[in-house]
C-alpha positions in Angstrom: 39.2 -9.9 20.5 37.8 -12.7 18.6 35.8 -13.7 21.6 33.5 -10.8 21.3 29.9 -12.0 20.8 28.2 -8.2 21.3 28.8 -4.8 20.0 26.2 -2.0 20.9 27.9 1.5 20.0 24.2 2.9 18.8 23.4 6.6 19.2 26.6 8.1 19.3 28.5 10.3 16.5 30.7 7.8 14.8 31.7 8.8 11.5 33.5 7.3 8.2 33.3 4.0 6.7 32.6 0.8 8.8 36.2 -0.7 9.4 36.7 -3.9 7.6 38.5 -5.2 10.7 35.4 -5.9 12.2 35.0 -8.9 10.0 37.4 -11.0 11.9 35.1 -11.0 14.8 34.3 -14.7 14.3 32.0 -14.8 17.7 29.9 -11.7 16.8 26.6 -12.4 17.6 24.9 -8.8 18.3 26.2 -6.1 15.7 24.5 -2.5 16.6 26.0 0.4 15.1 22.6 2.2 14.4 21.7 6.2 15.0 25.1 7.5 13.9 26.6 9.0 10.7 28.4 6.3 9.3 29.1 6.3 5.5 30.4 4.1 2.6 29.0 0.6 1.9 28.5 -2.3 4.2 31.5 -4.6 4.5 31.2 -8.3 3.3 32.2 -10.0 6.1 32.4 -14.0 5.4 33.7 -14.8 9.1 30.4 -13.9 11.0 29.1 -17.3 11.1 27.3 -16.9 14.4 25.6 -13.5 13.6 22.1 -13.3 14.7 21.0 -9.4 14.8 22.4 -6.7 12.7 21.2 -2.8 13.2 22.9 -0.4 10.8 19.5 1.7 10.6 19.8 5.6 10.7 23.5 6.2 8.9 24.3 7.2 5.9 25.4 4.0 4.1 25.4 4.1 0.2 25.7 1.7 -2.6 23.8 -1.6 -3.2 23.2 -4.5 -0.8 26.2 -6.5 -1.7 27.0 -10.2 -0.4 27.6 -8.7 2.8 25.2 -11.1 4.6 25.0 -13.9 2.1 24.8 -17.4 3.5 24.3 -16.1 7.0 21.7 -18.8 7.8 21.7 -17.9 11.6 20.8 -14.1 10.9 17.4 -13.3 12.6 17.6 -9.6 12.0 18.5 -7.5 9.2 17.8 -3.8 9.6 19.3 -1.2 7.0 16.3 1.2 7.3 17.1 5.0 7.0 20.1 5.0 4.8 20.9 5.5 1.0 21.1 2.3 -0.3 20.4 1.4 -4.0 19.6 -0.9 -6.4 17.6 -4.1 -5.9 17.0 -6.6 -3.6 19.3 -9.5 -4.0 18.4 -13.0 -4.9 20.5 -14.5 -2.2 17.9 -13.3 0.4 16.2 -16.3 0.5 19.4 -17.8 1.8 18.7 -16.2 5.3 16.5 -19.1 6.4 16.3 -17.9 10.0 15.6 -14.1 8.9 12.6 -13.2 11.0 12.7 -9.3 10.6 13.7 -7.6 7.3 13.7 -3.5 7.6 14.7 -1.6 4.5 12.5 1.1 5.0 13.3 4.7 3.7 16.5 3.9 1.0 16.5 4.4 -2.6 15.9 0.5 -3.6 13.9 -0.1 -6.9 12.9 -2.6 -8.9 10.2 -5.7 -8.3 9.8 -7.2 -4.8 11.4 -10.7 -5.5 9.7 -13.5 -5.1 12.5 -15.3 -3.1 11.3 -13.3 0.0 8.1 -15.7 0.0 10.8 -18.6 1.0 11.3 -16.9 4.2 9.2 -19.0 6.2 10.5 -17.3 9.7 9.8 -13.7 8.6 7.2 -12.0 10.6 8.2 -8.1 10.2 8.7 -6.9 6.5 9.3 -3.4 6.0 9.8 -2.0 2.5 8.3 1.5 2.6 9.5 4.7 1.2 11.5 3.1 -1.3 10.6 2.9 -5.1 9.5 -0.9 -5.8 7.6 -1.2 -8.8 5.5 -4.0 -10.3 2.8 -6.2 -8.5 2.7 -7.3 -4.7 3.9 -11.0 -4.8 0.9 -13.3 -4.2 3.3 -15.9 -2.6 3.4 -13.6 0.7 0.5 -15.8 2.1 2.9 -18.6 2.3 4.6 -17.1 5.2 2.7 -17.7 8.6 3.9 -14.5 10.5 3.7 -16.6 13.7 5.0 -15.6 17.0 8.7 -16.6 17.7 11.1 -15.8 20.5 14.2 -15.7 18.2 13.3 -11.9 17.4 14.3 -11.0 20.9 16.6 -13.6 22.2 20.3 -12.4 22.2 23.2 -13.9 23.8 24.2 -13.2 27.5 25.7 -9.9 28.1 29.3 -10.3 27.1 32.2 -7.8 27.0 30.8 -5.0 25.4 31.5 -1.1 25.1 29.1 1.7 25.2 31.6 4.5 25.4 31.5 6.9 22.5 34.6 6.9 20.7 35.8 6.9 17.0 35.7 3.3 15.9 38.8 3.3 13.5 40.9 5.2 16.1 40.0 2.5 18.5 40.8 0.0 16.0 44.1 1.1 15.1 45.2 1.4 19.0 44.0 -1.9 20.2 44.7 -4.0 16.9 47.8 -4.4 15.1 48.6 -6.5 12.0 51.5 -9.2 11.9 53.3 -10.5 9.1 50.7 -12.7 8.1 48.0 -10.6 7.9 46.3 -11.6 11.3 44.7 -9.2 13.5 46.1 -9.5 17.3 45.7 -7.8 20.5 48.5 -5.0 21.7 47.1 -5.9 24.8 46.7 -9.4 26.1 44.2 -8.4 28.7 42.1 -5.5 27.0 38.9 -5.6 29.1 35.6 -4.0 28.2 33.0 -3.1 30.6 30.2 -5.3 30.6 26.6 -3.6 29.6 23.3 -5.2 28.9 22.5 -5.3 25.1 18.9 -4.9 24.1 17.2 -6.1 20.7 14.8 -3.5 19.7 13.1 -2.6 16.4 11.2 0.2 15.3 7.9 -0.5 13.2 5.1 1.9 12.2 1.7 1.0 13.3 -1.4 2.7 14.0 -0.2 6.1 12.5 2.9 6.1 15.0 6.4 4.4 14.6 6.7 2.6 17.7 9.7 0.7 19.2 9.2 -3.2 20.2 11.5 -5.3 22.1 11.6 -8.4 24.6 8.0 -10.2 25.0 6.1 -7.6 22.6 8.5 -8.0 20.0 8.2 -11.5 19.9 4.4 -11.5 19.2 4.7 -8.4 16.6 4.2 -9.3 13.1 3.5 -6.7 10.2 3.7 -6.1 6.4 4.6 -2.3 5.1 4.7 -1.7 1.6 3.6 1.9 1.6 5.2 4.8 -0.3 6.0 2.7 -3.5 5.2 2.5 -6.9 3.5 -0.8 -6.9 0.6 -1.8 -9.2 -1.9 -3.9 -10.1 -4.7 -5.6 -8.0 -4.2 -6.5 -4.2 -3.7 -10.5 -4.0 -6.5 -11.9 -2.4 -4.2 -14.4 -1.0 -3.2 -11.8 1.6 -6.4 -12.5 3.3 -4.8 -15.8 4.6 -2.4 -13.8 7.0 -4.4 -14.8 9.9 -1.6 -13.9 12.2 -0.7 -10.7 11.0 -1.1 -7.5 12.9 -0.2 -4.5 10.7 -0.8 -4.6 6.6 0.0 -0.9 5.1 -0.2 -0.8 1.4 -1.0 3.0 1.3 0.4 5.5 -1.2 1.0 3.0 -4.2 -0.8 2.8 -7.6 -2.9 -0.3 -6.6 -6.2 -0.6 -8.5 -9.2 -3.1 -8.5 -11.5 -3.9 -5.1 -10.5 -4.6 -1.6 -10.6 -8.2 -1.2 -13.5 -9.5 0.8 -10.9 -12.1 2.1 -9.8 -9.4 4.3 -12.3 -10.2 6.8 -10.3 -13.4 7.9 -7.7 -11.3 9.3 -8.6 -11.6 12.8 -5.4 -10.3 14.4 -5.1 -7.2 12.3 -4.9 -4.1 14.4 -4.1 -1.6 11.6 -5.2 -1.6 7.9 -4.3 1.2 5.7 -5.2 1.0 2.0 -5.1 5.1 1.2 -4.0 6.8 -1.4 -4.2 4.3 -4.2 -6.7 3.7 -7.2 -9.1 1.2 -5.7 -12.6 1.0 -6.7 -15.9 -0.8 -5.8 -17.6 -1.1 -2.3 -16.0 -1.5 0.9 -16.8 -5.2 1.9 -19.3 -5.3 4.7 -17.7 -8.2 6.0 -14.9 -6.1 7.3 -17.1 -5.3 10.5 -16.2 -8.7 11.5 -12.5 -7.4 12.4 -13.0 -7.0 16.3 -9.1 -5.9 16.7 -9.0 -3.5 14.3 -7.9 -0.2 15.7 -6.8 1.7 12.4 -8.5 1.5 9.3 -7.9 4.0 6.1 -9.4 3.5 2.6 -9.2 7.4 2.0 -8.4 9.0 -1.4 -9.6 6.0 -3.5 -12.1 5.8 -6.2 -14.3 3.5 -3.7 -18.3 3.9 -4.0 -21.5 3.1 -2.1 -21.9 3.2 1.7 -19.5 3.1 4.5 -19.3 0.0 6.6 -21.9 -0.2 9.5 -21.1 1.8 12.4 -21.1 -1.2 15.0 -17.9 -2.9 16.9 -14.7 -1.3 15.8 -16.0 0.6 12.6 -17.9 2.8 15.1 -14.8 4.4 16.2 -13.4 5.6 13.1 -13.9 9.3 11.7 -14.2 10.9 8.5 -10.7 10.9 7.8 -10.5 7.1 7.2 -13.1 7.5 4.0 -12.3 10.9 2.6 -11.2 11.4 -0.9 -13.8 9.1 -2.3 -16.2 11.3 -4.3 -19.2 8.2 -4.9 -18.7 7.2 -1.0 -21.6 8.1 1.3 -22.8 7.4 4.7 -21.7 8.3 8.1 -19.1 9.2 9.3 -19.2 11.2 5.7 -21.2 14.4 5.7 -22.4 13.3 2.3 -25.7 11.5 2.9 -26.7 8.6 0.6 -29.9 8.3 -1.4 -32.9 6.7 0.6 -34.1 3.6 -1.3 -37.0 2.1 -0.5 -36.9 -1.6 0.4 -38.1 -3.9 -1.8 -40.5 -5.8 0.5 -42.8 -2.6 0.5 -46.1 -2.9 -1.8 -46.1 0.2 -4.0 -49.5 2.3 -4.8 -50.8 1.9 -8.4 -49.0 5.3 -9.4 -46.1 4.1 -7.4 -45.9 0.7 -9.1 -46.3 2.2 -12.7 -43.1 4.3 -11.8 -41.3 1.2 -10.2 -42.0 -0.8 -13.3 -40.8 1.8 -15.6 -44.1 3.2 -16.8 -45.0 7.3 -16.8 -47.9 9.2 -16.2 -49.6 9.5 -19.5 -51.5 13.0 -18.5 -48.0 14.6 -17.5 -46.6 13.2 -20.9 -49.6 14.7 -23.0 -49.4 17.9 -21.2 -45.6 18.1 -21.7 -45.8 17.2 -25.5 -48.3 19.7 -26.2 -46.4 22.6 -24.3 -43.0 21.5 -26.1 -45.1 21.7 -29.6 -46.3 25.1 -28.9 -43.0 26.3 -27.9 -41.4 25.2 -30.9 -44.0 26.6 -33.1 -44.2 29.8 -31.5 -39.8 29.6 -32.3 -40.5 29.2 -35.7 -43.0 32.0 -36.1 -40.7 34.3 -34.5 -37.9 33.5 -36.7 -39.8 33.7 -39.9 -41.1 37.0 -38.8 -38.1 38.7 -38.0 -35.6 37.3 -40.8 -36.9 38.4 -44.0 -34.6 35.7 -45.9 -35.8 33.0 -43.9 -39.3 33.9 -44.4 -39.2 34.0 -48.1 -37.2 30.5 -48.2 -40.0 29.1 -45.9 -42.9 30.2 -48.2 -41.1 29.1 -51.2 -40.8 25.6 -49.5 -44.4 25.6 -48.5 -45.4 27.0 -52.0 -43.2 23.9 -53.5 -44.6 21.5 -51.2 -48.2 22.3 -52.1 -47.6 22.3 -56.0 -45.7 18.8 -55.6 -48.8 17.5 -53.6 -51.1 18.9 -56.2 -49.5 17.3 -59.3 -49.2 14.1 -57.4 -52.7 14.0 -56.4 -53.8 15.0 -60.2 -51.5 12.4 -61.8 -52.8 9.8 -59.6 -56.3 10.5 -60.1 -56.1 10.5 -63.8 -54.0 7.1 -64.1 -57.0 5.5 -61.6 -59.5 6.9 -64.2 -58.0 5.7 -67.1 -57.7 2.1 -65.2 -61.4 2.1 -64.4 -62.4 2.8 -68.3 -60.2 0.1 -69.2 
């Protein structure tokens, strides 16, 4: 049994924990138990020195990501998405020097995205969406080239594998026995499995759909999906250096600040989703240079100004790409922008005064007189209706007249005496 290189038992009804006996398969390179009902934690197998692809997605695995894959320098694919895993991304993730596909979507992982991920120089597909990651997006993600590589789809030659649906625990107990020294041996020396074709296939969300990639297409596919988390802070401008990336999804987070103009350098980008954040400022007009862009979403932010010019790919985006930004205007939104006269236009005399901040004096005088008359009539009406205020008003006037009279008399007497002297 130790010669077995590929196990592909996906899309069956396997239940229970993953048997620890599988760790004795020293030649294992391809391991696919996805789309089952397996539970428990991921076993730590130190003997898998040749493992290349691991698919345990869409099960019911629980607990943290232990040291199960620590030190596997040959590992290219680690697919643990759609499980119930908890805890943080371990620090030893940077030891997986050959890792090209890391899919941890739809778990219960939390904490900050470790900077050690940036040491995975061969990474091309990163999916951390639908978790509870917090903190800022690591600036150093721009250090990863996301270049095409044939290692993502490459597997060993079809070997002795099985695609028959059965209970794995029962199989191991019937096919293997434990001797006195604790080693596993075959009960039958010529236990043969039918040979089947093993296919390396992964799912990744792009262009509003979750698509399956395999073979030649998988080699050239690259992307980052950090959506549906609790990430905050500004979008690193360094992400604009990811010139080979095809998908970038940062939606449904708490990101703030402006959209980096450096995103205009993402010449290979096909899907860019920044929706449902707290982004502000304008949409960089330079983004219209992205000729490969098929999906563009900035909806439900705090963006302002006009939408990008409707040319090239941006002429195909509808209202749903921009909705939910109250201060954003222009087509395809129904809200029209306020027309502004071009600065090169020479205004007439009146228009020039208004443009420079002056107002029409005739209009000013008329409005002043009207306001004065209205205020005066309001005072007269109050005094006529309210007896108390009327008496107080006349007393106030009488006091003012008396004060002015005595002031004038006193000043006149002092002036006369000064002249006589």
